[in-house]
C-alpha positions as CSV (number, residue, x, y, z in Angstrom):
1,X,12.7,19.5,-5.3
2,X,12.4,19.7,-1.5
3,X,13.6,16.1,-0.8
4,X,17.2,17.0,0.0
5,X,16.3,19.7,2.4
6,X,13.9,17.5,4.4
7,X,16.5,14.7,4.5
8,X,19.1,17.0,5.9
9,X,16.6,18.3,8.5
10,X,15.7,14.7,9.5
11,X,19.4,13.8,9.7
12,X,20.0,16.9,11.8
13,X,17.4,15.8,14.4
14,X,18.9,12.3,14.5
15,X,15.7,10.6,13.3
16,X,17.5,7.5,12.2
17,X,16.5,3.9,11.5
18,X,17.3,1.3,14.1
19,X,18.2,-1.9,12.2
20,X,16.9,-5.3,13.7
21,X,19.7,-7.4,15.0
22,X,17.8,-10.6,14.0
23,X,17.5,-9.4,10.4
24,X,19.9,-10.0,7.5
25,X,23.5,-9.2,8.5
26,X,24.0,-7.2,5.3
27,X,21.5,-4.6,6.6
28,X,23.6,-3.7,9.6
29,X,25.5,-1.2,7.4
30,X,22.2,0.8,7.1
31,X,22.2,1.5,10.8
32,X,21.7,5.3,11.2
33,X,20.0,5.9,7.9
34,X,17.4,8.7,8.3
35,X,13.8,7.5,8.5
36,X,10.3,9.1,8.4
37,X,10.9,9.9,4.8
38,X,7.1,9.5,4.3
39,X,6.9,13.1,5.2
40,X,8.3,13.9,1.8
41,X,5.7,11.7,0.1
42,X,2.8,13.2,2.1
43,X,3.9,16.8,1.3
44,X,4.3,15.9,-2.4
45,X,0.8,14.3,-2.7
46,X,-0.9,17.0,-0.7
47,X,0.8,19.7,-2.8
48,X,-0.5,18.2,-6.1
49,X,-4.0,17.5,-4.8
50,X,-4.4,20.9,-3.3
51,X,-3.2,22.7,-6.4
52,X,-5.1,20.7,-9.1
53,X,-7.9,18.5,-7.5
54,X,-11.5,19.5,-7.1
55,X,-11.6,19.7,-3.3
56,X,-15.4,19.7,-3.3
57,X,-15.4,16.2,-4.8
58,X,-16.5,13.7,-2.1
59,X,-14.0,11.0,-3.2
60,X,-11.1,13.5,-3.0
61,X,-12.4,14.5,0.5
62,X,-12.6,11.0,1.8
63,X,-9.3,10.1,0.3
64,X,-7.6,13.0,1.9
65,X,-9.2,12.0,5.3
66,X,-8.0,8.4,4.8
67,X,-4.5,9.5,3.9
68,X,-4.1,11.9,6.9
69,X,-5.5,9.1,9.2
70,X,-2.9,6.6,8.1
71,X,-0.2,9.3,8.0
72,X,-0.9,10.1,11.6
73,X,-0.7,6.5,12.6
74,X,2.6,5.9,10.8
75,X,4.1,9.2,12.0
76,X,3.1,8.3,15.6
77,X,4.6,4.8,15.2
78,X,7.9,6.2,13.9
79,X,8.1,8.8,16.6
80,X,7.6,6.3,19.3
81,X,10.2,3.9,17.8
82,X,12.9,6.6,18.4
83,X,12.9,5.7,22.1
84,X,11.0,2.4,22.0
85,X,11.7,0.0,19.1
86,X,8.3,-1.7,19.5
87,X,6.5,1.5,18.3
88,X,2.7,1.6,18.7
89,X,1.5,-1.7,20.0
90,X,0.0,-3.9,17.3
91,X,-3.4,-4.0,19.0
92,X,-3.7,-0.2,19.0
93,X,-2.3,0.0,15.4
94,X,-4.9,-2.5,14.1
95,X,-7.6,-0.7,16.1
96,X,-6.8,2.7,14.5
97,X,-6.7,1.1,11.1
98,X,-10.1,-0.5,11.8
99,X,-11.6,2.9,12.7
100,X,-10.3,4.5,9.5
101,X,-11.5,1.7,7.4
102,X,-14.9,1.8,9.2
103,X,-15.3,5.4,8.4
104,X,-14.7,4.6,4.7
105,X,-17.3,1.9,4.8
106,X,-19.9,4.4,6.3
107,X,-19.1,6.8,3.4
108,X,-19.7,4.2,0.8
109,X,-22.9,2.9,2.3
110,X,-24.4,6.4,2.5
111,X,-22.9,7.7,-0.8
112,X,-25.3,8.5,-3.7
113,X,-22.6,7.9,-6.3
114,X,-23.1,4.2,-6.2
115,X,-26.8,4.4,-6.9
116,X,-28.3,1.3,-5.3
117,X,-25.0,-0.7,-5.6
118,X,-23.3,0.6,-2.4
119,X,-22.7,-2.9,-1.0
120,X,-21.8,-4.6,-4.3
121,X,-18.4,-5.6,-5.7
122,X,-17.2,-6.4,-9.2
123,X,-16.5,-9.9,-10.4
124,X,-13.8,-10.4,-13.0
125,X,-14.1,-11.9,-16.5
126,X,-17.9,-11.7,-16.5
127,X,-19.8,-8.8,-18.2
128,X,-21.7,-6.4,-15.8
129,X,-21.7,-9.1,-13.0
130,X,-21.7,-7.6,-9.6
131,X,-22.4,-9.4,-6.4
132,X,-24.2,-7.9,-3.4
133,X,-22.1,-8.7,-0.3
134,X,-24.9,-7.4,2.0
135,X,-23.8,-7.6,5.6
136,X,-20.5,-9.0,4.5
137,X,-19.6,-5.7,2.8
138,X,-18.4,-4.2,6.0
139,X,-15.8,-6.9,7.0
140,X,-14.8,-7.3,3.3
141,X,-13.8,-3.6,2.9
142,X,-12.1,-3.6,6.4
143,X,-10.1,-6.6,5.4
144,X,-9.1,-5.1,2.0
145,X,-8.0,-1.8,3.5
146,X,-6.2,-3.1,6.5
147,X,-4.7,-6.0,4.5
148,X,-3.3,-3.7,1.8
149,X,-2.0,-1.3,4.4
150,X,0.0,-3.9,6.3
151,X,1.1,-5.8,3.2
152,X,2.8,-2.6,1.9
153,X,4.3,-2.1,5.4
154,X,5.7,-5.6,5.4
155,X,7.1,-5.3,1.9
156,X,9.1,-2.1,2.8
157,X,12.2,-4.0,3.7
158,X,14.7,-3.3,0.9
159,X,16.1,-0.1,-0.6
160,X,13.7,1.1,-3.2
161,X,11.4,-1.9,-3.1
162,X,8.1,-0.6,-1.8
163,X,8.3,2.9,-3.4
164,X,9.1,1.4,-6.8
165,X,6.4,-1.2,-6.6
166,X,3.8,1.4,-5.5
167,X,4.8,3.7,-8.4
168,X,3.9,0.9,-10.8
169,X,0.7,-0.2,-9.1
170,X,-0.6,3.4,-8.6
171,X,-0.1,4.0,-12.3
172,X,-2.2,0.9,-13.1
173,X,-5.0,1.9,-10.8
174,X,-4.9,5.5,-12.2
175,X,-5.9,4.0,-15.5
176,X,-8.6,1.7,-13.9
177,X,-10.1,4.6,-11.9
178,X,-10.2,6.9,-15.0
179,X,-12.1,4.2,-16.9
180,X,-14.5,3.6,-14.0
181,X,-15.2,7.4,-13.8
182,X,-15.9,7.7,-17.5
183,X,-19.3,6.8,-18.7
184,X,-18.1,6.0,-22.3
185,X,-15.1,3.9,-21.4
186,X,-16.8,2.1,-18.5
187,X,-19.7,1.2,-20.7
188,X,-17.5,-0.1,-23.5
189,X,-15.5,-2.3,-21.1
190,X,-18.7,-3.4,-19.2
191,X,-17.6,-1.9,-15.9
192,X,-19.6,-0.2,-13.2
193,X,-19.7,3.5,-13.8
194,X,-19.2,5.6,-10.7
195,X,-20.0,9.4,-11.1
196,X,-17.4,11.8,-9.9
197,X,-14.7,9.1,-9.1
198,X,-12.7,10.1,-12.1
199,X,-11.3,13.1,-10.1
200,X,-9.6,10.5,-8.0
201,X,-7.3,9.7,-11.0
202,X,-5.4,12.9,-10.1
203,X,-4.9,11.8,-6.5
204,X,-3.6,8.4,-7.6
205,X,-1.3,9.9,-10.2
206,X,0.1,12.3,-7.5
207,X,0.7,9.2,-5.3
208,X,2.6,7.5,-8.2
209,X,4.6,10.6,-8.8
210,X,5.4,11.0,-5.1
211,X,6.5,7.3,-4.9
212,X,8.7,7.7,-8.0
213,X,10.2,11.0,-6.6
214,X,10.9,9.3,-3.3
215,X,12.6,6.4,-5.2
216,X,15.3,9.0,-6.3
217,X,16.5,9.1,-2.7
218,X,15.4,5.6,-1.5
219,X,17.1,3.5,-4.3
220,X,20.1,1.5,-3.4
221,X,22.0,2.6,-1.3
222,X,19.1,4.4,0.4
223,X,19.7,8.0,1.6
224,X,16.4,7.8,3.6
225,X,13.8,5.2,4.5
226,X,10.0,6.0,4.2
227,X,9.3,4.4,7.6
228,X,5.8,3.7,8.7
229,X,4.9,7.4,8.0
230,X,5.3,6.4,4.2
231,X,4.4,2.8,4.0
232,X,1.1,3.0,6.1
233,X,0.1,6.2,4.2
234,X,0.7,4.7,0.7
235,X,-0.8,1.4,1.7
236,X,-3.9,3.1,3.1
237,X,-4.3,5.2,-0.2
238,X,-4.0,2.1,-2.3
239,X,-6.5,0.1,-0.3
240,X,-8.9,3.0,-0.1
241,X,-8.7,3.6,-3.9
242,X,-9.5,-0.1,-4.6
243,X,-12.6,-0.2,-2.4
244,X,-13.9,3.2,-3.6
245,X,-13.6,2.1,-7.3
246,X,-15.1,-1.3,-6.5
247,X,-12.0,-3.0,-7.8
248,X,-11.0,-4.9,-4.7
249,X,-10.6,-8.2,-6.6
250,X,-8.5,-6.5,-9.3
251,X,-6.2,-5.2,-6.6
252,X,-5.4,-8.7,-5.6
253,X,-4.0,-9.2,-9.1
254,X,-2.3,-5.8,-9.6
255,X,-0.8,-5.9,-6.2
256,X,0.3,-9.5,-6.6
257,X,3.8,-8.8,-5.2
258,X,2.3,-7.4,-2.0
259,X,0.0,-10.4,-1.7
260,X,3.0,-12.8,-2.0
261,X,5.0,-10.8,0.5
262,X,2.3,-10.7,3.1
263,X,1.4,-14.4,2.5
264,X,4.9,-15.5,3.0
265,X,5.0,-13.8,6.5
266,X,1.7,-15.2,7.4
267,X,2.6,-18.8,6.3
268,X,6.0,-18.5,8.1
269,X,4.1,-17.7,11.4
270,X,1.4,-20.3,10.9
271,X,3.9,-23.1,10.0
272,X,6.2,-22.2,12.9
273,X,3.4,-22.4,15.5
274,X,2.0,-25.6,14.0
275,X,5.4,-27.3,14.3
276,X,6.3,-25.7,17.7
277,X,5.6,-28.8,19.7
278,X,7.7,-31.1,17.5
279,X,10.9,-32.6,18.8
280,X,13.1,-30.1,17.0
281,X,10.9,-27.1,17.9
282,X,9.3,-24.7,15.6
283,X,10.2,-25.1,11.9
284,X,10.2,-22.4,9.1
285,X,9.0,-22.6,5.6
286,X,11.4,-19.8,4.6
287,X,14.9,-19.0,5.6
288,X,13.5,-15.6,6.7
289,X,10.2,-13.8,6.1
290,X,8.9,-11.9,4.3
291,X,10.0,-13.5,1.0
292,X,12.5,-10.7,0.0
293,X,14.6,-11.7,3.0
294,X,14.4,-15.3,2.1
295,X,16.1,-14.5,-1.2
296,X,18.7,-12.4,0.6
297,X,19.6,-15.4,2.8
298,X,20.0,-17.4,-0.4
299,X,22.8,-15.1,-1.4
300,X,21.0,-13.0,-4.0
301,X,22.0,-9.4,-4.0
302,X,19.5,-6.8,-2.9
303,X,19.5,-4.8,-6.0
304,X,18.7,-8.0,-8.1
305,X,15.8,-8.9,-5.8
306,X,14.3,-5.4,-6.1
307,X,14.7,-5.4,-9.9
308,X,13.0,-8.8,-10.2
309,X,10.1,-7.8,-8.0
310,X,9.7,-4.7,-10.2
311,X,9.4,-7.0,-13.2
312,X,6.8,-9.1,-11.4
313,X,4.8,-5.9,-10.6
314,X,4.8,-4.9,-14.2
315,X,3.6,-8.3,-15.3
316,X,0.9,-8.3,-12.6
317,X,-0.2,-4.8,-13.7
318,X,-0.4,-5.9,-17.3
319,X,-2.5,-9.0,-16.3
320,X,-4.8,-6.7,-14.3
321,X,-5.4,-4.3,-17.1
322,X,-5.9,-7.1,-19.6
323,X,-8.8,-8.4,-17.5
324,X,-10.7,-5.2,-18.3
325,X,-11.1,-6.5,-21.9
326,X,-11.6,-10.2,-21.1
327,X,-15.3,-9.9,-20.1
């Protein structure tokens, strides 16, 4: 409803995307497209949550805090990029993400909602099997949240790609969290029951709806990009939802496209550094990373790549949901 007005306001203030010169040449036509569209997403999510969610619920409170933290980081990064294309230095960006994730760990360790299972995580395919990570719980949660946040950020490189994928995955996680927060359904499916977390279903559905609504403007050819304001916010929400619901491993399946995208970038960097001292210099596994750019360099149209990634996301989502019964 308010998207068009916000886009016009952003365009009026010349908050435009600066396209990388070393990126795909087909992207140069996107130069000048308004960015920081994550503002639309944040307003949409907060509006729904403030109207309908139980704000006294501890999970809603920690999710709002997490979202605002990642939103602030993304907004600051986009703001700095208007004058300095490097944005927030990676070390400071990772440090801020670490602090947010650390706060979530402290909440989980001290929360009474997990009974005595605060440092446990679910294992797939086995009934009622949970493993106590003990002192490894802290780094495990940090890695999941930071990894998810940055994986979404990396994936946000084609018109409508990240927003469409997130709409699908958020819907899958809304189902999962509703089950975990329902004593009857969680008992039937042999999953850990977490009191009060069911309220988080509303938050995740608001995130799915906001992603879908943003896709209206972000689909090819994009009228606006979400920027780090959007990708870090939504990635942070997804990672936080996974750890709060104790479904970190399930996120690895449901978010398979994000895992593949992030892995392709990591492998590209590692392989390049390993072969840097060779006679021909550093070599590359892919024509360009992350993987969606590799397919672009192969001559596949942007819209086809996005559509195929959507299909993969639906398949991964179905697999993730099917594991709930295979126990």
